[in-house]
RODRENLUM-39068 format. One record per residue (C-alpha): residue in three letters; residue number from 1; x, y, z. Coordinates in nm, 3 decimals. Example, Ala and Ser with C-alpha at 12.3 -4.5 7.8 and 13.67 -1.06 7.14 Angstrom:
> ALA_1_1.230_-0.450_0.780
> SER_2_1.367_-0.106_0.714
END
This chain:
> MET_1_7.707_10.810_5.121
> THR_2_7.971_10.927_5.400
> LYS_3_8.191_10.672_5.536
> GLY_4_8.128_10.631_5.915
> LYS_5_8.412_10.696_6.145
> GLU_6_8.646_10.412_6.184
> LYS_7_8.619_10.237_6.532
> PRO_8_8.950_10.255_6.720
> LYS_9_9.114_9.942_6.785
> SER_10_9.090_9.779_7.116
> PHE_11_9.423_9.629_7.279
> GLN_12_9.467_9.354_7.495
> SER_13_9.779_9.217_7.672
> PRO_14_9.961_9.005_7.449
> ARG_15_9.900_8.624_7.468
> GLY_16_10.088_8.456_7.739
> THR_17_10.119_8.770_7.957
> HIS_18_9.921_8.943_8.221
> ASP_19_9.873_9.247_8.418
> ILE_20_9.921_9.250_8.782
> LEU_21_9.651_9.474_8.907
> PRO_22_9.650_9.682_9.222
> GLY_23_9.412_9.452_9.395
> GLU_24_9.666_9.171_9.341
> GLN_25_9.987_9.386_9.457
> ILE_26_9.930_9.322_9.826
> ILE_27_10.004_8.944_9.759
> TRP_28_10.290_9.009_9.534
> GLU_29_10.447_9.265_9.778
> LYS_30_10.405_9.035_10.067
> VAL_31_10.567_8.754_9.874
> ARG_32_10.853_8.996_9.755
> ASP_33_10.916_9.092_10.109
> SER_34_10.926_8.744_10.218
> LEU_35_11.187_8.659_9.945
> ARG_36_11.413_8.954_10.026
> ALA_37_11.410_8.876_10.401
> ILE_38_11.503_8.511_10.378
> SER_39_11.748_8.573_10.110
> SER_40_11.905_8.841_10.318
> PHE_41_11.911_8.637_10.639
> TYR_42_12.090_8.353_10.478
> GLY_43_12.359_8.572_10.329
> PHE_44_12.255_8.604_9.978
> GLU_45_12.315_8.961_9.817
> ARG_46_12.076_9.076_9.539
> ILE_47_12.201_9.096_9.185
> GLU_48_12.022_9.246_8.870
> THR_49_12.118_9.149_8.513
> PRO_50_11.981_9.293_8.202
> HIS_51_11.657_9.173_8.051
> PHE_52_11.844_9.086_7.739
> GLU_53_12.188_8.918_7.668
> ASP_54_12.411_8.824_7.390
> THR_55_12.217_8.517_7.238
> ASP_56_12.517_8.308_7.232
> LEU_57_12.538_8.336_7.609
> PHE_58_12.218_8.112_7.610
> THR_59_12.309_7.872_7.332
> VAL_60_12.656_7.803_7.480
> GLY_61_12.537_7.801_7.862
> ILE_62_12.196_7.629_7.829
> GLY_63_12.266_7.431_7.528
> ARG_64_12.206_7.473_7.164
> ASN_65_11.965_7.152_7.124
> THR_66_11.761_7.227_7.445
> ASP_67_11.394_7.310_7.415
> ILE_68_11.437_7.655_7.551
> VAL_69_11.720_7.755_7.308
> SER_70_11.565_7.556_6.991
> LYS_71_11.191_7.659_7.062
> GLU_72_11.136_7.908_7.323
> MET_73_11.361_8.199_7.317
> TYR_74_11.268_8.547_7.198
> SER_75_11.566_8.650_6.979
> PHE_76_11.606_8.948_6.763
> LYS_77_11.892_9.145_6.586
> THR_78_11.936_9.519_6.671
> ARG_79_11.986_9.779_6.385
> SER_80_12.362_9.746_6.424
> GLY_81_12.340_9.360_6.378
> ASP_82_12.384_9.236_6.740
> ALA_83_12.211_8.916_6.813
> LEU_84_12.040_8.944_7.139
> THR_85_11.761_8.743_7.315
> LEU_86_11.525_8.816_7.614
> ARG_87_11.654_8.618_7.888
> PRO_88_11.456_8.297_7.943
> GLU_89_11.615_8.213_8.267
> GLY_90_11.867_8.367_8.536
> THR_91_12.144_8.148_8.596
> ALA_92_12.355_8.194_8.269
> SER_93_12.320_8.576_8.327
> VAL_94_12.450_8.540_8.671
> ALA_95_12.711_8.316_8.573
> ARG_96_12.825_8.582_8.293
> ALA_97_12.804_8.848_8.550
> TYR_98_13.026_8.655_8.812
> ALA_99_13.276_8.586_8.542
> GLU_100_13.270_8.950_8.385
> HIS_101_13.310_9.138_8.728
> GLY_102_13.585_8.906_8.868
> MET_103_13.352_8.770_9.152
> MET_104_13.605_8.498_9.176
> ASN_105_13.854_8.722_9.348
> LEU_106_13.598_8.784_9.647
> PRO_107_13.593_8.555_9.944
> GLN_108_13.406_8.229_9.837
> PRO_109_13.144_8.131_9.796
> VAL_110_12.957_8.439_9.644
> LYS_111_12.590_8.417_9.733
> LEU_112_12.365_8.587_9.508
> TYR_113_11.987_8.621_9.447
> TYR_114_11.755_8.777_9.182
> ILE_115_11.384_8.869_9.162
> GLY_116_11.279_8.944_8.811
> ALA_117_11.099_8.898_8.474
> PHE_118_11.196_8.629_8.214
> PHE_119_11.060_8.537_7.869
> ARG_120_10.991_8.208_7.695
> HIS_121_10.765_8.123_7.393
> ASP_122_10.619_7.851_7.584
> LYS_123_10.263_7.719_7.551
> PRO_124_10.048_7.932_7.784
> GLN_125_9.875_7.758_8.092
> ARG_126_9.779_7.799_8.432
> GLY_127_10.057_7.934_8.616
> ARG_128_10.279_7.930_8.311
> TYR_129_10.313_8.257_8.106
> ARG_130_10.541_8.378_7.822
> GLU_131_10.655_8.666_8.056
> PHE_132_10.697_8.530_8.400
> HIS_133_10.886_8.613_8.724
> GLN_134_11.127_8.417_8.916
> TRP_135_11.306_8.427_9.259
> GLY_136_11.661_8.282_9.211
> LEU_137_11.934_8.152_9.422
> GLU_138_12.278_8.105_9.335
> ILE_139_12.585_7.991_9.533
> MET_140_12.906_8.012_9.330
> GLY_141_13.253_7.906_9.449
> ASP_142_13.158_7.597_9.656
> GLY_143_13.139_7.249_9.532
> SER_144_13.024_7.086_9.862
> ALA_145_12.699_6.920_9.903
> VAL_146_12.613_7.156_10.179
> SER_147_12.547_7.423_9.917
> ASP_148_12.317_7.210_9.734
> ALA_149_12.120_7.147_10.058
> GLU_150_12.132_7.531_10.193
> VAL_151_11.976_7.621_9.835
> ILE_152_11.694_7.365_9.864
> ARG_153_11.655_7.463_10.226
> VAL_154_11.600_7.824_10.158
> PHE_155_11.341_7.764_9.901
> THR_156_11.146_7.520_10.134
> LEU_157_11.167_7.779_10.406
> LEU_158_10.954_8.020_10.181
> LEU_159_10.692_7.741_10.158
> GLU_160_10.672_7.672_10.533
> GLU_161_10.656_8.057_10.597
> TRP_162_10.336_8.050_10.386
> SER_163_10.202_7.753_10.565
> PHE_164_10.256_7.489_10.289
> LYS_165_10.360_7.172_10.455
> ASP_166_10.243_6.936_10.160
> TYR_167_10.567_6.974_9.946
> LEU_168_10.793_6.713_9.823
> VAL_169_11.135_6.760_9.662
> GLU_170_11.235_6.519_9.413
> VAL_171_11.633_6.484_9.381
> ASN_172_11.859_6.306_9.153
> SER_173_12.229_6.298_9.063
> ILE_174_12.315_6.314_8.691
> GLY_175_12.683_6.278_8.772
> CYS_176_12.987_6.462_8.620
> LEU_177_13.165_6.414_8.298
> VAL_178_13.375_6.134_8.431
> CYS_179_13.070_5.895_8.514
> ARG_180_12.837_6.037_8.247
> GLY_181_13.017_5.900_7.953
> PRO_182_12.991_5.520_8.025
> TYR_183_12.610_5.587_8.113
> ARG_184_12.552_5.769_7.811
> ALA_185_12.696_5.479_7.598
> GLN_186_12.469_5.234_7.782
> LEU_187_12.157_5.466_7.745
> THR_188_12.222_5.516_7.365
> ALA_189_12.250_5.129_7.327
> TYR_190_11.923_5.097_7.522
> TYR_191_11.720_5.344_7.315
> ARG_192_11.884_5.271_6.967
> SER_193_11.676_4.965_6.948
> ARG_194_11.353_5.141_7.048
> LEU_195_11.361_5.465_6.829
> ARG_196_11.058_5.386_6.661
> GLY_197_10.837_5.392_6.981
> LEU_198_10.969_5.738_7.078
> CYS_199_10.793_6.084_7.003
> ARG_200_10.927_6.311_6.744
> ASP_201_11.115_6.540_6.989
> CYS_202_11.275_6.242_7.160
> ARG_203_11.395_6.085_6.823
> GLU_204_11.593_6.433_6.749
> ARG_205_11.707_6.447_7.105
> PHE_206_11.831_6.092_7.088
> ARG_207_12.110_6.241_6.833
> GLU_208_12.220_6.518_7.048
> ASN_209_12.174_6.433_7.402
> PRO_210_12.012_6.100_7.507
> LEU_211_11.974_6.193_7.851
> ARG_212_11.711_6.436_7.771
> LEU_213_11.479_6.126_7.672
> LEU_214_11.446_6.062_8.042
> ASP_215_11.268_6.391_8.087
> CYS_216_10.997_6.337_7.830
> LYS_217_10.624_6.351_7.962
> GLU_218_10.484_6.176_7.647
> GLU_219_10.312_5.859_7.753
> ARG_220_10.468_5.634_7.498
> CYS_221_10.828_5.761_7.598
> THR_222_10.744_5.718_7.970
> MET_223_10.667_5.368_7.912
> ILE_224_10.988_5.305_7.717
> ARG_225_11.179_5.477_8.006
> LYS_226_11.069_5.231_8.256
> ASN_227_11.329_4.983_8.201
> ALA_228_11.606_5.223_8.075
> PRO_229_11.958_5.204_8.275
> GLN_230_11.983_5.439_8.567
> LEU_231_12.266_5.683_8.625
> LEU_232_12.254_5.636_8.994
> ASP_233_12.383_5.288_8.929
> LYS_234_12.690_5.437_8.717
> LEU_235_12.811_5.730_8.947
> CYS_236_13.169_5.753_9.019
> GLU_237_13.289_5.768_9.366
> ALA_238_13.312_6.139_9.410
> CYS_239_12.953_6.187_9.262
> ARG_240_12.814_5.906_9.480
> ASN_241_12.953_6.066_9.807
> HIS_242_12.839_6.400_9.709
> PHE_243_12.492_6.254_9.658
> ARG_244_12.483_6.046_9.962
> LEU_245_12.617_6.372_10.178
> LEU_246_12.329_6.570_10.024
> LEU_247_12.073_6.321_10.118
> GLU_248_12.217_6.317_10.460
> PHE_249_12.159_6.695_10.498
> LEU_250_11.833_6.670_10.356
> GLU_251_11.734_6.418_10.625
> GLU_252_11.893_6.608_10.899
> MET_253_11.676_6.924_10.797
> LYS_254_11.377_6.702_10.777
> ILE_255_11.280_6.816_10.438
> PRO_256_11.057_6.568_10.269
> TYR_257_11.210_6.431_9.952
> ALA_258_11.203_6.151_9.713
> LEU_259_11.456_5.988_9.476
> ASN_260_11.363_6.035_9.106
> PRO_261_11.617_5.836_8.915
> HIS_262_11.473_5.986_8.589
> LEU_263_11.491_6.374_8.689
> VAL_264_11.734_6.556_8.459
> ARG_265_11.590_6.893_8.382
> GLY_266_11.605_7.071_8.059
> LEU_267_11.905_7.260_8.059
> ASP_268_12.261_7.102_7.949
> TYR_269_12.462_7.303_8.219
> TYR_270_12.354_7.064_8.517
> THR_271_12.601_6.837_8.693
> LYS_272_12.556_6.593_8.989
> THR_273_12.262_6.718_9.201
> VAL_274_11.926_6.826_9.044
> PHE_275_11.620_6.888_9.214
> GLU_276_11.234_6.999_9.153
> ALA_277_10.981_7.047_9.427
> PHE_278_10.606_6.985_9.400
> ILE_279_10.305_7.079_9.609
> GLU_280_10.028_6.843_9.602
> GLU_281_9.650_6.888_9.672
> PRO_282_9.568_6.628_9.948
> VAL_283_9.439_6.299_9.831
> LYS_284_9.368_5.954_9.982
> ALA_285_9.673_5.769_9.851
> THR_286_9.855_5.451_9.975
> ALA_287_10.170_5.482_10.197
> ALA_288_10.378_5.329_9.940
> ALA_289_10.262_5.575_9.684
> SER_290_10.324_5.878_9.879
> GLU_291_10.592_5.810_10.163
> PRO_292_10.899_6.017_10.057
> VAL_293_11.252_5.837_10.056
> ARG_294_11.454_5.919_10.371
> ALA_295_11.833_5.917_10.399
> GLY_296_11.848_5.585_10.557
> ASP_297_11.679_5.423_10.258
> ALA_298_11.840_5.640_9.999
> ALA_299_12.208_5.539_10.101
> GLY_300_12.092_5.208_9.961
> ALA_301_11.963_5.363_9.639
> VAL_302_12.299_5.550_9.604
> ASP_303_12.488_5.229_9.640
> GLY_304_12.290_5.077_9.358
> ALA_305_11.941_4.960_9.472
> VAL_306_11.688_5.257_9.367
> ALA_307_11.451_5.299_9.662
> PRO_308_11.096_5.321_9.564
> VAL_309_10.921_5.640_9.472
> ALA_310_10.580_5.749_9.385
> ALA_311_10.592_5.570_9.073
> GLU_312_10.826_5.425_8.825
> ASP_313_10.845_5.779_8.651
> GLY_314_10.873_5.983_8.961
> HIS_315_10.505_6.066_8.949
> ASP_316_10.242_5.947_9.175
> SER_317_10.037_5.636_9.088
> ALA_318_9.651_5.633_9.098
> PRO_319_9.470_5.769_9.277
> SER_320_9.658_6.077_9.103
> ALA_321_9.735_6.405_9.283
> LYS_322_9.739_6.740_9.096
> ARG_323_10.124_6.806_9.117
> LEU_324_10.217_7.187_9.098
> ALA_325_10.571_7.247_9.019
> VAL_326_10.712_7.529_9.243
> PHE_327_11.079_7.536_9.242
> GLY_328_11.388_7.356_9.078
> GLY_329_11.739_7.387_9.007
> GLY_330_12.080_7.187_9.049
> ARG_331_12.459_7.190_9.040
> TYR_332_12.630_7.347_8.746
> ASP_333_13.000_7.304_8.812
> ASN_334_13.113_7.377_8.430
> LEU_335_12.864_7.679_8.342
> ILE_336_13.094_7.945_8.461
> GLU_337_13.379_7.836_8.267
> LEU_338_13.164_7.791_7.957
> VAL_339_13.074_8.144_7.968
> GLY_340_13.423_8.283_7.991
> GLY_341_13.515_8.251_8.362
> LYS_342_13.768_8.030_8.546
> PRO_343_13.662_7.681_8.624
> THR_344_13.413_7.729_8.942
> PRO_345_13.171_7.506_9.121
> ALA_346_12.824_7.639_9.164
> CYS_347_12.472_7.541_9.232
> GLY_348_12.140_7.725_9.234
> GLY_349_11.769_7.713_9.144
> ALA_350_11.448_7.966_9.093
> LEU_351_11.087_7.920_9.199
> GLY_352_10.815_8.065_8.975
> LEU_353_10.635_8.356_9.140
> GLU_354_10.306_8.328_8.916
> ARG_355_10.267_7.978_9.018
> PHE_356_10.334_8.060_9.385
> VAL_357_10.109_8.349_9.404
> GLY_358_9.840_8.147_9.234
> ILE_359_9.840_7.849_9.497
> ILE_360_9.847_8.129_9.776
> ARG_361_9.521_8.259_9.614
> ASP_362_9.384_7.915_9.567
> ARG_363_9.426_7.806_9.913
> GLY_364_9.274_8.126_10.058
> LYS_365_9.604_8.258_10.222
> VAL_366_9.579_8.590_10.070
> PRO_367_9.686_8.871_10.322
> ALA_368_9.435_9.141_10.430
> THR_369_9.445_9.457_10.241
> PRO_370_9.584_9.698_10.512
> ARG_371_9.313_9.961_10.588
> PRO_372_9.415_10.338_10.594
> LYS_373_9.390_10.500_10.934
> THR_374_9.238_10.825_10.815
> PHE_375_9.070_10.969_10.539
> PHE_376_9.101_11.320_10.419
> VAL_377_8.756_11.493_10.326
> GLN_378_8.778_11.828_10.174
> LEU_379_8.533_12.081_10.067
> GLY_380_8.639_12.349_9.829
> ASP_381_8.977_12.452_9.637
> LEU_382_9.117_12.614_9.926
> ALA_383_9.076_12.313_10.151
> LYS_384_9.221_12.089_9.876
> LYS_385_9.527_12.323_9.866
> LYS_386_9.572_12.316_10.253
> GLY_387_9.510_11.946_10.257
> PHE_388_9.824_11.866_10.083
> HIS_389_10.024_12.009_10.378
> LEU_390_9.822_11.789_10.622
> MET_391_9.871_11.488_10.399
> GLU_392_10.256_11.537_10.414
> GLU_393_10.245_11.579_10.799
> LEU_394_10.066_11.250_10.824
> ARG_395_10.293_11.079_10.595
> ARG_396_10.613_11.186_10.783
> ALA_397_10.436_11.083_11.109
> GLY_398_10.377_10.730_10.941
> ILE_399_9.982_10.740_10.969
> SER_400_9.841_10.604_10.671
> MET_401_9.583_10.819_10.488
> ALA_402_9.346_10.788_10.157
> GLU_403_9.157_11.058_9.990
> SER_404_8.934_11.127_9.701
> LEU_405_9.021_11.481_9.588
> GLY_406_8.819_11.451_9.286
> ARG_407_8.504_11.440_9.463
> ASP_408_8.342_11.749_9.598
> SER_409_8.039_11.611_9.801
> ILE_410_8.127_11.559_10.169
> ARG_411_7.863_11.280_10.172
> SER_412_8.020_11.103_9.878
> GLN_413_8.365_11.110_10.043
> LEU_414_8.255_10.999_10.363
> LYS_415_8.104_10.672_10.189
> VAL_416_8.448_10.621_10.030
> ALA_417_8.620_10.649_10.372
> ASP_418_8.346_10.383_10.520
> HIS_419_8.420_10.164_10.188
> VAL_420_8.801_10.171_10.267
> GLY_421_8.761_10.115_10.630
> ALA_422_8.924_10.431_10.764
> LEU_423_8.911_10.458_11.123
> TYR_424_8.897_10.853_11.133
> ALA_425_8.786_11.119_10.866
> LEU_426_8.988_11.439_10.867
> ILE_427_8.706_11.713_10.726
> LEU_428_8.875_12.025_10.605
> GLY_429_8.613_12.299_10.487
> GLN_430_8.677_12.670_10.388
> LYS_431_8.639_12.785_10.744
> GLU_432_8.870_12.516_10.895
> ALA_433_9.122_12.602_10.611
> LEU_434_9.124_12.982_10.708
> ASP_435_9.117_12.917_11.089
> GLY_436_9.400_12.653_11.109
> THR_437_9.160_12.387_11.247
> VAL_438_9.042_12.043_11.123
> ILE_439_8.721_11.829_11.223
> LEU_440_8.828_11.471_11.335
> ARG_441_8.534_11.244_11.296
> GLU_442_8.535_10.881_11.425
> MET_443_8.395_10.678_11.162
> SER_444_8.238_10.396_11.374
> SER_445_8.035_10.632_11.605
> GLY_446_8.001_10.933_11.403
> MET_447_8.133_11.163_11.686
> GLN_448_8.358_11.442_11.593
> GLU_449_8.566_11.724_11.743
> THR_450_8.742_12.030_11.611
> ILE_451_9.118_12.050_11.676
> ALA_452_9.402_12.279_11.589
> GLN_453_9.597_12.160_11.265
> ASP_454_9.928_12.173_11.450
> LYS_455_9.765_11.904_11.705
> LEU_456_9.640_11.672_11.450
> VAL_457_9.935_11.399_11.440
> GLU_458_9.979_11.429_11.830
> THR_459_9.588_11.355_11.894
> LEU_460_9.589_11.084_11.620
> ARG_461_9.865_10.906_11.776
> LYS_462_9.706_10.910_12.113
> LYS_463_9.355_10.785_11.965
> LEU_464_9.526_10.522_11.755
> LYS_465_9.715_10.374_12.052
> HIS_466_9.406_10.259_12.201
END
């Protein structure tokens, strides 16, 4: 009995990754165009860093005991023994580049942006992938609150440019090394008597960085967190003034925001300002549950009395809304020194493009696919050869064109021309190829005329103006 031929293996994209197909590229390109235009207008210059870095850059910069470093990084050793990691985020790499290339000697601040792919071994879910894309903004060399506000503002401008008005920016201050020490001691004392009620991850985090307990989403941990001491009450004067000024800038720019005293974010390099923005699906909620805190109220919060937010954990109370995080970031005044540079204040953030593009698609804001103005229809090998010259003339003239050179039937090619929405068909057969003419057919009416090939661009320009 002869063995049957072995069936070839079929392959799929790895779990947690996705292909961006031609039909989706129109959205992605429009979004990227928006990112580049907004970044450039506000003085951010593009930077590109390697997709992999020395593993220690992330363990030192992000924090050895953070979830990203301890659970989510794709790390490997090269054949020569170098320990490398696919970049899980962009800020540490940009900080390394700033220090390595002596950017502290440039006029300060240095404003940089990036658009690129990042990698985390995270649990895949809607809008969250193991390979994902981010737009990041970094301002390095300025310690003032206006830089924090500018980063937030530029991100919100993208949302508004795409007609997203229902966003809310949650903000908090996690202080500096001066004021965080006494608070950490108080927080440690609070949680020590409640360790048994925490999830396993939080019990581990407690030993290394008790501030991370404030970031847990487990229900039992959020219940314990409700009565935990708040860092806003313990800020030193410098951090208090920095945060108050930030809120005043947000108020002046009419950016909807809310204080979330439990917002810490999951990276150890943050100091002072942290922020995260959400887009919510419209729901009927009480004013108390959805009203963002304004600077007038927030001033009291910074002085010790925390103004009310949507709920005690910073999330909306019932009726609950579906909240989609779109961007986040904060200040990291110690990071550049940690990765080998001089002490340099800095701030920044990142926006997830998969999540953002998904929201655009869900809300029906997908831009229309541009239609080609013309479609090249050929009959015979000579027409195909001559057609390449015509196509190049149209490209140089900026007149868009489509073709289906693999088809030989004029009828089938005209069907394709109609399907893609071309306004005119350029028909080139054996006769036209020999005598230097082309048939110009108006697709809507079927009317056609024969014109000289050297008059084609001029004729099309006149017709397309009408």
